[in-house]
Backbone bond lengths (Angstrom), bond angles and torsions (degrees), N, CA, C in turn:
res aa  C-N    CA-C-N  psi(-1)  N-CA   C-N-CA  omega(-1)  CA-C   N-CA-C  phi
1 M - - - 1.428 - - 1.524 107.26 -
2 F 1.313 116.93 133.96 1.450 122.78 -179.18 1.519 109.17 -114.21
3 L 1.323 116.11 133.71 1.448 121.14 -176.60 1.521 111.38 -121.36
4 N 1.316 115.88 163.57 1.447 123.63 -173.81 1.529 109.70 -128.85
5 L 1.318 117.56 154.39 1.465 122.64 -177.36 1.517 113.58 -53.58
6 R 1.298 117.88 -40.03 1.460 120.59 -178.10 1.523 109.87 -78.07
7 L 1.316 114.93 120.02 1.465 119.45 179.91 1.518 108.34 -79.39
8 K 1.318 116.11 81.40 1.459 122.00 -177.91 1.522 110.33 -98.18
9 Y 1.305 114.78 170.58 1.461 121.48 -175.64 1.520 113.00 -51.21
10 H 1.337 118.28 -47.89 1.464 118.41 -174.47 1.521 111.80 -68.12
11 F 1.328 119.16 -25.47 1.468 120.02 176.47 1.518 110.09 -75.15
12 N 1.340 116.33 -39.00 1.463 119.09 174.32 1.525 109.36 -58.96
13 K 1.334 114.98 -44.26 1.464 121.06 -179.70 1.525 110.30 -59.41
14 Q 1.333 116.92 -44.13 1.466 120.48 177.87 1.516 111.64 -59.08
15 L 1.326 115.51 -52.22 1.459 118.88 -177.17 1.526 111.48 -62.40
16 F 1.328 117.39 -44.25 1.463 120.99 177.73 1.533 110.85 -59.40
17 T 1.313 115.97 -49.60 1.461 120.42 -175.66 1.518 111.80 -62.61
18 F 1.322 116.62 -47.33 1.454 119.05 179.86 1.524 112.06 -68.85
19 A 1.326 117.84 -37.02 1.461 120.33 177.00 1.524 110.52 -62.90
20 E 1.317 116.16 -41.34 1.474 120.49 179.02 1.537 110.94 -64.77
21 R 1.324 116.98 -37.84 1.467 120.69 -174.31 1.524 113.36 -94.84
22 E 1.326 117.18 2.79 1.457 121.11 -178.55 1.534 113.08 -53.87
23 P 1.337 119.74 -40.97 1.467 118.97 177.73 1.531 113.25 -59.83
24 E 1.339 117.21 -33.02 1.467 120.03 177.38 1.533 110.75 -65.33
25 F 1.324 116.51 -41.67 1.462 120.12 178.11 1.521 110.67 -66.68
26 S 1.319 116.76 -41.29 1.472 120.66 177.83 1.521 111.36 -59.70
27 A 1.329 116.65 -39.91 1.461 120.77 178.61 1.526 111.86 -62.29
28 L 1.340 116.34 -24.54 1.474 121.66 178.24 1.534 111.55 -94.76
29 N 1.345 115.47 12.09 1.466 121.80 -178.89 1.526 111.09 60.64
30 C 1.322 116.03 40.25 1.460 122.87 -179.09 1.528 108.48 -123.34
31 Q 1.316 117.03 128.01 1.458 120.53 178.44 1.519 110.03 -102.56
32 L 1.314 116.16 129.51 1.455 121.74 178.06 1.523 110.72 -81.91
33 A 1.329 115.14 151.52 1.459 122.33 172.70 1.517 107.82 -150.45
34 G 1.307 116.29 143.87 1.455 121.89 174.61 1.521 108.74 -103.34
35 L 1.304 117.35 138.19 1.461 122.65 179.52 1.516 108.42 -116.43
36 S 1.316 116.77 128.96 1.447 121.44 -177.17 1.516 110.19 -137.95
37 I 1.326 115.77 143.35 1.466 118.92 175.52 1.525 110.83 -85.80
38 D 1.304 116.29 10.00 1.464 122.15 177.49 1.521 109.92 -99.90
39 G 1.314 115.47 167.03 1.450 121.05 -178.77 1.512 113.74 -83.75
40 H 1.316 114.08 175.78 1.459 119.36 -176.50 1.529 112.55 -67.36
41 Y 1.334 118.40 -23.56 1.471 119.10 176.89 1.542 110.95 -65.82
42 S 1.322 116.58 -37.13 1.460 119.56 174.69 1.519 110.29 -64.54
43 H 1.324 116.70 -40.93 1.465 120.77 -179.96 1.524 110.87 -62.22
44 I 1.323 115.79 -43.06 1.471 119.81 178.61 1.527 109.99 -61.07
45 T 1.318 116.03 -43.73 1.472 120.11 178.91 1.522 111.19 -62.04
46 W 1.340 117.88 -45.26 1.469 121.03 178.83 1.521 110.51 -57.55
47 L 1.342 115.75 -49.73 1.459 119.56 -175.80 1.522 111.43 -63.99
48 R 1.310 117.11 -42.18 1.477 119.57 177.73 1.523 110.98 -64.33
49 T 1.311 116.86 -42.63 1.463 120.84 -179.27 1.524 110.92 -63.45
50 I 1.311 116.52 -46.14 1.460 120.67 -179.60 1.516 111.33 -64.52
51 T 1.320 116.60 -40.06 1.457 120.23 -178.65 1.523 111.74 -71.74
52 N 1.311 117.71 -38.13 1.466 120.24 -169.28 1.521 116.68 -106.09
53 K 1.338 119.08 -21.99 1.455 118.77 -168.18 1.522 116.51 -126.10
54 I 1.314 118.46 -12.79 1.467 119.05 -169.93 1.535 110.63 -116.82
55 T 1.325 114.62 139.60 1.461 122.31 170.56 1.516 106.88 -117.82
56 F 1.329 116.64 131.71 1.457 121.51 -179.94 1.516 108.39 -134.26
57 K 1.317 116.47 120.05 1.476 122.84 -179.70 1.522 111.64 49.02
58 G 1.310 115.71 44.76 1.458 121.23 178.23 1.517 114.37 81.12
59 M 1.307 117.20 -6.08 1.468 120.47 178.78 1.518 108.80 -90.46
60 K 1.314 116.53 136.14 1.450 120.59 173.85 1.521 109.09 -146.84
61 N 1.300 115.85 165.65 1.464 122.16 -176.76 1.533 110.92 54.13
62 M 1.328 115.69 39.09 1.460 121.60 -178.39 1.521 109.97 -73.68
63 E 1.305 116.08 131.28 1.457 121.33 177.59 1.525 108.75 -102.45
64 V 1.317 116.44 122.51 1.461 122.06 176.59 1.520 107.01 -89.39
65 K 1.332 116.48 115.76 1.464 121.05 -175.02 1.520 113.27 -99.30
66 F 1.326 116.88 -14.32 1.454 118.90 -179.98 1.524 110.36 -86.60
67 P 1.341 117.49 156.59 1.463 120.24 -176.57 1.520 112.63 -73.96
68 L 1.320 115.12 147.51 1.458 122.58 170.91 1.539 105.54 -108.75
69 I 1.307 116.02 120.78 1.461 121.35 -173.43 1.518 110.07 -96.41
70 E 1.316 116.16 129.14 1.465 123.17 177.32 1.519 109.10 -81.88
71 D 1.323 116.94 125.51 1.473 122.12 -179.50 1.536 109.06 -135.21
72 I 1.323 115.31 57.91 1.472 120.76 -177.10 1.524 111.38 -58.67
73 S 1.310 116.84 -35.88 1.476 120.81 -178.87 1.525 112.98 -76.80
74 I 1.326 117.50 -10.56 1.467 125.47 179.67 1.539 112.67 66.34
75 V 1.308 117.24 13.84 1.468 121.24 -179.55 1.530 110.90 -64.47
76 I 1.312 117.34 -47.18 1.471 120.62 -177.55 1.534 109.75 -66.54
77 A 1.318 116.90 -46.44 1.464 121.13 -179.23 1.528 111.41 -59.17
78 E 1.323 116.66 -43.35 1.469 120.19 178.81 1.524 111.00 -65.31
79 K 1.328 117.24 -40.31 1.465 120.58 179.53 1.527 110.38 -63.47
80 I 1.319 116.91 -44.29 1.465 120.45 177.96 1.522 110.25 -62.67
81 R 1.318 116.67 -46.24 1.461 120.67 -178.17 1.525 111.24 -62.22
82 N 1.294 118.10 -39.29 1.461 121.86 -175.58 1.520 114.44 -84.82
83 D 1.315 117.95 -26.60 1.471 120.71 -171.39 1.520 115.37 -106.40
84 T 1.295 118.79 -13.26 1.465 120.13 -175.67 1.515 110.52 -140.47
85 V 1.295 114.70 167.17 1.460 120.23 170.83 1.517 105.94 -83.15
86 W 1.317 117.38 127.07 1.456 120.39 -178.69 1.506 109.93 -138.92
87 R 1.307 114.64 166.00 1.456 121.07 -175.74 1.525 108.57 -145.13
88 K 1.306 116.65 139.41 1.466 120.67 172.15 1.516 107.66 -85.80
89 F 1.286 116.75 139.12 1.456 121.34 177.25 1.518 109.07 -104.47
90 Y 1.341 115.40 126.85 1.455 120.15 177.69 1.496 109.75 -125.30
């Protein structure tokens, strides 16, 4: 999952959806991670906002348990883009 500095609706939707479905991924022995070119302060803000202020499709107080990875240098994102088949989820 790739995230952007602006906490817009589709990013909230991504985090909510993946947080809700995280147990399904765990059952498949798959660990989720979010990758963002923003810093950890943005990540803290996203998580607090999602947990405390947003309701999406009847879900509220959603706890995101998977890690959000800071990639300010864009090294990881570029490596993924260049070396593997990848997809943005919206």
